[in-house]
C-alpha positions as CSV (number, residue, x, y, z in Angstrom):
1,M,0.0,0.0,0.0
2,R,1.4,3.4,-1.0
3,T,1.4,6.3,1.5
4,Q,0.4,9.6,0.2
5,I,3.1,12.2,0.4
6,P,2.0,15.6,1.8
7,V,1.8,18.2,-0.9
8,T,1.0,21.4,1.0
9,E,2.0,23.1,4.2
10,S,-1.5,22.4,5.4
11,D,-1.1,18.7,4.7
12,I,2.1,18.6,6.7
13,L,0.4,20.4,9.6
14,D,-2.5,18.0,9.4
15,E,-0.2,15.1,10.0
16,I,1.0,16.8,13.2
17,I,-2.3,17.9,14.5
18,A,-4.3,14.9,13.5
19,S,-2.0,12.6,15.4
20,N,-3.9,10.6,18.0
21,D,-0.8,10.6,20.2
22,A,-1.2,14.0,21.8
23,L,-4.3,15.6,23.2
24,F,-4.2,19.3,24.2
25,S,-4.5,20.4,27.7
26,P,-7.8,22.1,28.6
27,T,-6.0,25.5,28.6
28,E,-4.3,24.9,25.3
29,A,-7.6,23.7,23.8
30,R,-9.5,26.7,24.9
31,S,-6.8,29.0,23.6
32,F,-6.8,27.3,20.2
33,L,-10.6,27.7,20.0
34,K,-10.2,31.5,20.3
35,L,-8.1,31.6,17.1
36,R,-10.3,33.2,14.4
37,F,-9.9,35.3,11.3
38,K,-10.5,39.0,12.0
39,R,-13.6,40.6,10.6
40,T,-11.6,42.4,7.9
41,A,-10.0,39.1,6.8
42,V,-13.5,37.5,6.7
43,E,-14.7,40.3,4.5
44,R,-11.7,40.0,2.2
45,I,-12.2,36.2,1.9
46,R,-15.9,36.7,1.0
47,K,-15.0,39.3,-1.6
48,L,-12.4,37.0,-3.1
49,L,-14.9,34.1,-3.1
50,R,-17.5,36.2,-4.9
51,K,-14.9,37.2,-7.5
52,N,-13.9,33.5,-7.8
53,N,-17.5,32.4,-8.2
54,A,-18.2,35.1,-10.8
55,G,-15.0,34.1,-12.7
56,T,-13.5,37.5,-12.4
57,I,-10.7,36.7,-9.9
58,R,-7.1,37.5,-11.0
59,D,-4.1,35.2,-10.5
60,P,-2.7,37.3,-7.6
61,E,-6.1,37.3,-5.9
62,R,-6.4,33.6,-6.4
63,M,-3.1,33.1,-4.6
64,V,-4.3,35.1,-1.7
65,L,-7.6,33.2,-1.6
66,D,-5.8,29.9,-1.7
67,N,-3.6,31.0,1.2
68,Y,-6.6,32.0,3.3
69,L,-8.3,28.7,2.5
70,R,-5.3,26.7,3.5
71,V,-5.0,28.6,6.8
72,G,-8.8,28.1,7.3
73,Q,-8.5,24.4,6.8
74,F,-5.7,24.3,9.4
75,L,-7.8,26.3,11.8
76,D,-10.7,23.9,11.3
77,L,-8.5,21.0,12.0
78,L,-7.0,22.7,15.1
79,H,-10.4,23.5,16.4
80,A,-11.6,20.0,15.9
81,K,-8.6,18.6,17.7
82,A,-9.2,21.1,20.6
83,K,-12.9,20.1,20.9
84,L,-11.9,16.4,20.9
85,S,-9.3,17.0,23.6
86,L,-11.9,18.8,25.8
87,A,-14.5,16.1,25.2
88,H,-11.9,13.4,26.0
89,R,-10.9,15.0,29.2
90,A,-14.6,15.6,30.2
91,K,-15.2,11.9,29.9
92,G,-12.3,11.4,32.4
93,R,-9.9,9.6,30.1
């Protein structure tokens, strides 16, 4: 069976965060759950997504959007791991 080689920075970080070996402490988990895009970034992402959906996005804008999306995927993974860590600790494991 062939193992898939990570292709992006997000893939590499996924390998680290998705590891079942380490759970976050409650303090770490709650801190990670506070990480969010600022309102200005959310507005910029929405604008870029609208341009992308309309087919009017330029290459430099596409690169910016891709970067935001990769970071967003990483934040989603980090938040999921933090929630799992808190749930795991709440069950007394």
